[in-house]
C-alpha positions as a Python dict, from the first residue, in 0.01 Angstrom:
ca = {
    (1, 'M'): (0, 0, 0),
    (2, 'I'): (-299, 152, 177),
    (3, 'M'): (-465, -52, 451),
    (4, 'R'): (-780, -8, 651),
    (5, 'N'): (-711, -1, 1022),
    (6, 'V'): (-999, 61, 1260),
    (7, 'G'): (-1166, 321, 1041),
    (8, 'C'): (-846, 502, 937),
    (9, 'L'): (-661, 493, 609),
    (10, 'S'): (-302, 410, 692),
    (11, 'E'): (14, 379, 490),
    (12, 'N'): (318, 154, 534),
    (13, 'F'): (668, 302, 537),
    (14, 'M'): (972, 72, 541),
    (15, 'I'): (1290, 226, 673),
    (16, 'T'): (1641, 92, 715),
    (17, 'S'): (1808, 94, 1057),
    (18, 'P'): (2105, -55, 1243),
    (19, 'I'): (1879, -338, 1365),
    (20, 'G'): (1730, -414, 1022),
    (21, 'D'): (1424, -287, 844),
    (22, 'I'): (1157, -119, 1055),
    (23, 'L'): (796, -95, 938),
    (24, 'I'): (608, 221, 1032),
    (25, 'V'): (231, 213, 982),
    (26, 'S'): (68, 554, 1008),
    (27, 'C'): (-239, 746, 910),
    (28, 'K'): (-228, 1123, 880),
    (29, 'E'): (-346, 1158, 1241),
    (30, 'G'): (-92, 933, 1410),
    (31, 'L'): (115, 617, 1428),
    (32, 'H'): (-52, 278, 1425),
    (33, 'S'): (258, 62, 1455),
    (34, 'V'): (639, 76, 1465),
    (35, 'K'): (797, -269, 1453),
    (36, 'Q'): (1110, -443, 1333),
    (37, 'H'): (1011, -610, 1007),
    (38, 'A'): (1184, -945, 1073),
    (39, 'E'): (961, -1206, 1236),
    (40, 'D'): (1238, -1327, 1469),
    (41, 'D'): (1605, -1274, 1544),
    (42, 'S'): (1737, -1592, 1376),
    (43, 'T'): (1918, -1382, 1112),
    (44, 'F'): (1978, -1074, 1329),
    (45, 'L'): (2299, -897, 1224),
    (46, 'P'): (2309, -544, 1364),
    (47, 'N'): (2500, -282, 1168),
    (48, 'E'): (2561, 43, 1357),
    (49, 'Q'): (2686, 202, 1034),
    (50, 'C'): (2345, 164, 868),
    (51, 'C'): (2154, 490, 836),
    (52, 'V'): (1789, 539, 920),
    (53, 'Q'): (1623, 629, 593),
    (54, 'L'): (1314, 558, 389),
    (55, 'K'): (1365, 242, 186),
    (56, 'H'): (1086, 280, -72),
    (57, 'K'): (911, 597, -185),
    (58, 'T'): (563, 494, -293),
    (59, 'V'): (392, 788, -122),
    (60, 'S'): (532, 1110, 18),
    (61, 'L'): (635, 1088, 380),
    (62, 'D'): (561, 1461, 404),
    (63, 'D'): (189, 1379, 373),
    (64, 'Y'): (211, 1158, 683),
    (65, 'K'): (362, 1386, 947),
    (66, 'P'): (355, 1129, 1232),
    (67, 'A'): (550, 880, 1016),
    (68, 'L'): (801, 1150, 921),
    (69, 'E'): (840, 1248, 1288),
    (70, 'C'): (884, 880, 1376),
    (71, 'M'): (1161, 838, 1120),
    (72, 'M'): (1331, 1152, 1253),
    (73, 'W'): (1293, 1018, 1610),
    (74, 'L'): (1456, 689, 1505),
    (75, 'Q'): (1737, 878, 1328),
    (76, 'K'): (1810, 1068, 1647),
    (77, 'Y'): (1790, 747, 1852),
    (78, 'F'): (2023, 538, 1638),
    (79, 'M'): (2256, 809, 1502),
    (80, 'E'): (2277, 1057, 1791),
    (81, 'R'): (2210, 794, 2059),
    (82, 'V'): (1939, 984, 2243),
    (83, 'A'): (1568, 921, 2289),
    (84, 'D'): (1384, 1242, 2207),
    (85, 'S'): (1122, 1328, 2466),
    (86, 'K'): (894, 1459, 2190),
    (87, 'I'): (705, 1149, 2085),
    (88, 'P'): (520, 1138, 1750),
    (89, 'A'): (141, 1133, 1770),
    (90, 'T'): (-33, 798, 1802),
    (91, 'C'): (-365, 744, 1623),
    (92, 'G'): (-658, 744, 1865),
    (93, 'S'): (-771, 410, 1721),
    (94, 'V'): (-460, 238, 1859),
    (95, 'Q'): (-513, 269, 2231),
    (96, 'K'): (-807, 280, 2466),
    (97, 'D'): (-773, 575, 2700),
    (98, 'G'): (-783, 472, 3064),
    (99, 'S'): (-682, 110, 3001),
    (100, 'F'): (-391, -45, 3192),
    (101, 'C'): (-199, -89, 2864),
    (102, 'S'): (-251, 274, 2769),
    (103, 'R'): (-128, 390, 3111),
    (104, 'A'): (179, 166, 3086),
    (105, 'W'): (261, 295, 2735),
    (106, 'Q'): (223, 657, 2849),
    (107, 'I'): (429, 615, 3167),
    (108, 'L'): (713, 403, 3030),
    (109, 'P'): (916, 660, 2829),
    (110, 'T'): (970, 880, 3136),
    (111, 'A'): (983, 593, 3388),
    (112, 'A'): (1268, 424, 3197),
    (113, 'P'): (1464, 688, 3006),
    (114, 'F'): (1740, 607, 2756),
    (115, 'G'): (2006, 379, 2907),
    (116, 'T'): (1797, 263, 3204),
    (117, 'T'): (1561, -24, 3276),
    (118, 'I'): (1254, -80, 3490),
    (119, 'T'): (1104, -405, 3616),
    (120, 'Y'): (760, -528, 3521),
    (121, 'K'): (671, -503, 3890),
    (122, 'D'): (783, -140, 3919),
    (123, 'L'): (601, -48, 3598),
    (124, 'A'): (286, -214, 3733),
    (125, 'A'): (319, -13, 4055),
    (126, 'L'): (351, 312, 3858),
    (127, 'C'): (32, 215, 3675),
    (128, 'G'): (-149, 182, 4007),
    (129, 'N'): (-129, -190, 4088),
    (130, 'A'): (204, -334, 4207),
    (131, 'R'): (63, -688, 4179),
    (132, 'A'): (-21, -649, 3809),
    (133, 'C'): (316, -772, 3678),
    (134, 'R'): (147, -994, 3419),
    (135, 'A'): (-65, -703, 3302),
    (136, 'A'): (254, -500, 3261),
    (137, 'G'): (399, -789, 3060),
    (138, 'H'): (87, -799, 2846),
    (139, 'A'): (110, -423, 2787),
    (140, 'M'): (468, -463, 2669),
    (141, 'A'): (383, -763, 2450),
    (142, 'T'): (105, -567, 2280),
    (143, 'N'): (294, -237, 2253),
    (144, 'P'): (235, -122, 1896),
    (145, 'I'): (496, 157, 1901),
    (146, 'S'): (829, -20, 1966),
    (147, 'Y'): (1144, 177, 2052),
    (148, 'I'): (949, 502, 2103),
    (149, 'V'): (749, 336, 2379),
    (150, 'P'): (1060, 148, 2497),
    (151, 'C'): (925, -193, 2596),
    (152, 'H'): (1280, -327, 2551),
    (153, 'R'): (1374, -142, 2872),
    (154, 'V'): (1137, -350, 3086),
    (155, 'V'): (1312, -641, 3255),
    (156, 'T'): (1232, -907, 3513),
    (157, 'T'): (1290, -847, 3884),
    (158, 'G'): (1624, -1033, 3866),
    (159, 'N'): (1728, -821, 3564),
    (160, 'G'): (1647, -1106, 3327),
    (161, 'I'): (1567, -1006, 2973),
    (162, 'G'): (1216, -1151, 2972),
    (163, 'N'): (1053, -1264, 2649),
    (164, 'Y'): (1089, -978, 2403),
    (165, 'S'): (843, -1008, 2118),
    (166, 'K'): (716, -1332, 2273),
    (167, 'G'): (1075, -1459, 2299),
    (168, 'R'): (1137, -1433, 1925),
    (169, 'K'): (1363, -1125, 1945),
    (170, 'N'): (1562, -1155, 2267),
    (171, 'K'): (1888, -1091, 2076),
    (172, 'V'): (1741, -763, 1954),
    (173, 'K'): (1640, -662, 2307),
    (174, 'K'): (1986, -742, 2441),
    (175, 'W'): (2147, -543, 2158),
    (176, 'L'): (1920, -241, 2223),
    (177, 'L'): (1997, -248, 2597),
    (178, 'D'): (2372, -279, 2530),
    (179, 'F'): (2354, -3, 2267),
    (180, 'E'): (2184, 234, 2510),
    (181, 'N'): (2407, 139, 2802),
    (182, 'H'): (2724, 191, 2594),
    (183, 'S'): (2594, 520, 2456),
    (184, 'R'): (2508, 643, 2802),
    (185, 'K'): (2855, 557, 2934),
    (186, 'D'): (3021, 719, 2631),
    (187, 'N'): (2826, 1041, 2689),
    (188, 'C'): (2895, 1063, 3063),
    (189, 'M'): (3133, 1330, 3177),
    (190, 'F'): (3354, 1260, 3478),
}
């Protein structure tokens, strides 16, 4: 299915994953969206044995390099338990350069690497305004590129989980944090 998205022709790619189906929306220039397909976590049943693979082949993934790179990134994340520092390209129509949200999305992957968390307050400070906690929350709520821009790693000052996906997917956030924390401990050498 081809969609119009802010002047770009984009394609939908549904992939399977341990947390359920993930929808990747991409044009040939970059990603538009990476989101878990389920609307909420009411039926969330994670399956770590599930592979990350393309579910339907309506169009060649090879023609959409950012989507292919995204799927490979997710394979590495879920199967090898590492977050690749090479992030697939994002379409220029998705973010406004210089905006607070754009800064937060760009800073977050290095500010909160795999297996760690950062508070909304600390993320706001890294974006230039320590008092902009709500703006940091808004940036996470509107993050179009989930997992790759790891909004699930942003927590409240008291290490509360916050309201992931407007509170509809808190079980998913907890699972992702536990998955990363376990993976990090398993890979530590003493």
